[in-house]
Steps between C-alpha positions, in 0.01 A plus 500: 500500500865508599604612848556875511864605479670644805656768290345828605609695193191665358384502143243718330144369483441328162246680280256208519468554878488880503126514446449259787730707723296810410181319605661404827597860559143617430366244753741631761416865434125434521551320832722767649271781387205332657678434828645851515147639473411298803811615684423870446135442592622379840732794570234727649326250729830357622661833580179631659515193725855590596398858567229384741755296693764775501607611846578859412342770291821529294479131415138532400579792271784302348270211409229733366753685285643174373164408339498803272873485439495133388189532285635816338804307384304194388548557129874555543542183707291288264687633196846437648397156624358389166803641324735291712295187439493560124870569505557154662304330220693696239833399653382137514404523132845637414671214680630719782488466876218700658654816653405584855508856642529334839658164458315226693727370774603136504291345768794297625744785482609705796397862524779731602344715763758773473391561143127547565337762721194430718238622256665329200528178702129500593404583141726215376342257747146599403567448128702179556225365726242556222724331245576203724136450595386485135797279400406252777127507433538477121813290476353233272339749262818709484724196445276383214475850356879533502531171309241606242622860458849366441368318193398839358868593501637187339502261800783664690461475879328805641599659833203546735535877503504509116138386476297807398247597775659259747462606867840677506434684171153608606590604856812697409320670211235615750766608747661715235168651399411572863807725531283770345311522832806624692326427835630382835565138579170428681283616205720317250492168689121518518484564128730203444270284710203597284697402190598167656135428594306620198753455211742225595248329728326332206805474275454123482199551271697690236791250515247219454342689209834547332581129540165405351550723200846356437365145534239585232794568267646158586778616723568234768141383507586198716710668768360371831485762770451239776858385448642849566595528867586847638856517640546550875607850591540725795147625478346164579436409856458863598188633670224559249449854381189666649206497261457873541819674612325834470415465870878495575630730233484831688718352774763357274541810290422769752837657482597743234828681487699493824366377835167592650311414818250298291772241457438380854193314379673364194787376716258265668354364176763244403229300334466741204640396163773758477610441859521126441717570197719743692534256792583215261787709361601605850502145625703384202760768571503427869540125455778564254679718758428232766663233282808719445533566876461131572767413249734753658423387853553135410858582405560695828674280767343702781161341415619133494329438838167663404216239538379565146843417354569195719337170395238414760555833676263597783294774334262503797747722688469777242342820629157622394437831331348660816809397701729659242284815504550530877877503456467761226308716752794467736756640249272765347611861568246687701586847368661665207876558476651818645629617162151566366337844558268530800183701425441539874832673571502826694623683193189397300468282194841486328502614139798285408772291663861438417551132451814301563670398174512146638126497578397227254788280600404541868137411418618198304705384801194549726291273273771236499532512880121460540503187284808357675347570845173331395671184375712490814191525724313238293780254423475451127490122537160538670346720223320345203690560178192675357522754784875528457428586137254769612747650751767515232265626230355781710857603584586507131175692435613777733844491343316595176342792689850632570590447132185658357589766247338841549414434867649764735747364755298633789196310366705179468612534857146567620330215313771257607369526857211273379727206427390302806125582477489388139704192586239409758222555243677270249550229768137512616343538155669323209284691253713807554762358269266372227194729499549842340177614664610421858437817699843509669663458159287781358601725788871436442452572126318822580757613757781453242309667215375794706846553652664513160248759386422702815806507728721805442818476702544878471163563666363202690195701613358542152437142400422162643799439730347580836170320422703195397702532823179491702390186316831331576467589868143371511588166350801458730290573809162350413555198270470172687342222298202665325555658160221750545763764581625471144155566359471807721846631407444428132181700502665782693800526271284469182285790618806718562648411163165584335497839670854575386414392145192716496692807619778434255251456216336833582835680512613338183181601316546857626861502376386356164238773463758764601743364242232494231404857598861616465516317168188676370628834630840459339346385174271807496783734592719366221217518248411857588866605485552330164188663355621850608846435359357388169268800464761768591768343281661767283374786716719715721332517842535787745606369848162600641321307226727196544443501879123532458463223241725247675370574849143630519362382165674164516343436842161592352544243220625233739188533716282480192670178388472345851134587544376378165681237282288618206565870550711529181178463299330792681462870410662586830823330389484670162473832683806415717702426184382823340637694802844345441494587132389854572765565763773357271429784254503784757865598452448525124233768559770763552628449148195373310213746472252227400576296810487814713156585363391144563618529861318829542177347371531183712677630811187509715384157382849350556526645846155362590597149375819506708324620817224238455757229446695590812190507719534129580853567633389762751723800562824300506609612159390863541857636475552320166172622354555855633843512333351368179220759492757782554698364208195492275419860592854605428485340155179690421632832626821461291727735688691693237581187306734365771547126475315328775785265575713789629230667710579548868194454721425766759510234770614141532233276359387241755467148352365172627625144492293233317240330722561167338867407516685203351526193720800476728704271278425685176821701515696181552320340209574806280863487603520136406331577171758765420781254550615279218273196498671179602457219249259231620621146463294221346480330842353811656244539224391140557487565874272800438261275307512248782417770753185591308370147574571521874182520703434778750560363849828334408774556753845629401830534681667817374708801586297811584609864452714476814686194367326283762400147409127465568214262437231696319175415323425598141188712529449702180639567157457820303418431135592859423838553672582128517586524868442235765375585849588278796351501848638352819333229708266759656373639167706821510666623181870416529651522154428619147730406210493504121453164332842520332669560833321209663588275211863610525511420876350155439751421228790616715385295802432811707129412516309174500145367485402311808335181384260315724388147419203532737587177681434525878812519711463161675444314174794674335719433804412126502592475135834663572555261792411213271768600250759550779431152637520347154848647462601384848431138414670523158184541291479748216199722584235564239513843349 
């Protein structure tokens, strides 16, 4: 048979091969169904094993709950998975490329860290690891299968990812199906492992079976697998994967959202799969930065005498890392700067402090002077270029601290005191720059993140400023050469952040419940008012009647609606409506004998209904009811035919105010409603639809009622009034606004959604530094 064409243009499967393709699909579906059964059979024993090894009760509960959760969604996952596989066969049959919900990354391509958050990166690595492992183990079978499947589509060359049920197709289909779980990273990675072990682990057998079936039909029967040599790739030569990574999995995926003390253990487990992947990416980035710094230094005349740039230079004279660390100790500040607040002052803990407008520039100059002093004390020609890189890189890292958006200036100034301690860490432990799980790196990430969230410059005592200040002091005074202080401080700060988050969550939930309560109250008030208006329409009400119905009786109906959502189906509600109808006819009794006779016959019963209805309100509405009963008596007595409307009471009638009043902003809302409605633009309508998709917990920057720009969190949306409620960082209600007003502010640029890519600060900063260095040497940085 002729060599397959290199043209990748696909053609539809000829009819003569469609039956064969259908048989291949059936073979795949039988295999996958069988292996999925085995996978789900293993869920309970595996997660029970994790629960036994869990260090906390919360972790145990999480693993126990995961068993029922996963098994309850088994049918959904299996259905979605099979559907994706069948879709791939259908696309193949139609001559199309297989569509991927999550496109498999090119193994040789670079992964842009700034585009992937931590959880997404670990998920990507787990899936890619499974794909690569099967591709390597089954290379010969897959190569042959690709050749034979191409024949089914007319002999056109077939891309590896366009083979139905290939590792990439199968793994990404499962990844998409597993989204139904909506669980944290740790549970998801364990589930992925089970898939890799029990479904993809024996994929070679199905690929062999497919090849055998195609050979039976005479398709490439003489293709010799022994001549197919797998290409070398970056995965070869690496340490072998552990046979059972379940022993390591809890460590590698122990973190969920944010930073927690449990990360201390995971920071030590650089042998785990995800950590190896993260370190590989970190090393690649670091080495790229190192190459850029070397290129820049090679062009700098001041380094022409450096031993590493002089042929045959005496590198033996270069200083060791401990020697450099000693000099760093010498230049390290022993206390914080005078411009920061002192919690031990005689006046007590300062609430706020007025900062110099040149503060950040002064801090930047301090960092530069520390680096200059260090290089002067060391003599740069005696420092290895790798350590020179580290000195420069840590300096640039703290420059990024000063440039970090959303970080208060006072926090930038405080954290910058740690420039020299972190420089010493980076000199003594090269993993700081490459390992995302390094404890000092985690601490710096946590300090930045917690400061952005929990430092309020207007009230430093409320958040995390003073605890962070104590941590800075402790590191400056206690850190020598052991990194245990960073573990201790990380645990301490994590605990304080957890406490703040717990308190904020409780306050936010209370504010949500209060908002929902106001919403229910206002809805019930409006409904009761509308019902009364509708039933008295066309009737002329005496002022006493009007006051009673819209005060006392409306309150009665509101309470009924609040206490029982189904009350409108009850006899009690029917009785309440009957009272309204009866009172609406009272004035007509003076002129209509029939109505007057009806009132005489039912007066006692009506009075009893009213008294019984008002019992739940106590005596608050006694003036209203007393005035009403006097009016009813007057109508019955019929004083010489005088119209009731002109009667002058013997004494001023005392009246009450309604117990249940409109919410504070109701008058403002009514006023706006009375104004001519402003036309809503198409852009604002689209923005309103976009806002409906925004998740609660998203942070906004917007103008509050006092025209002050604030960072607030979206906490709740009313489906009835279409209003959004925002809380501040401490969970306290800060702002309520209608959806159309929020959309208007966003369209006009007066408000914005704060987007977070989830990438830890140090990783993000290193990527920024990488781009800066690329520009400095004339390279066009990747976007």
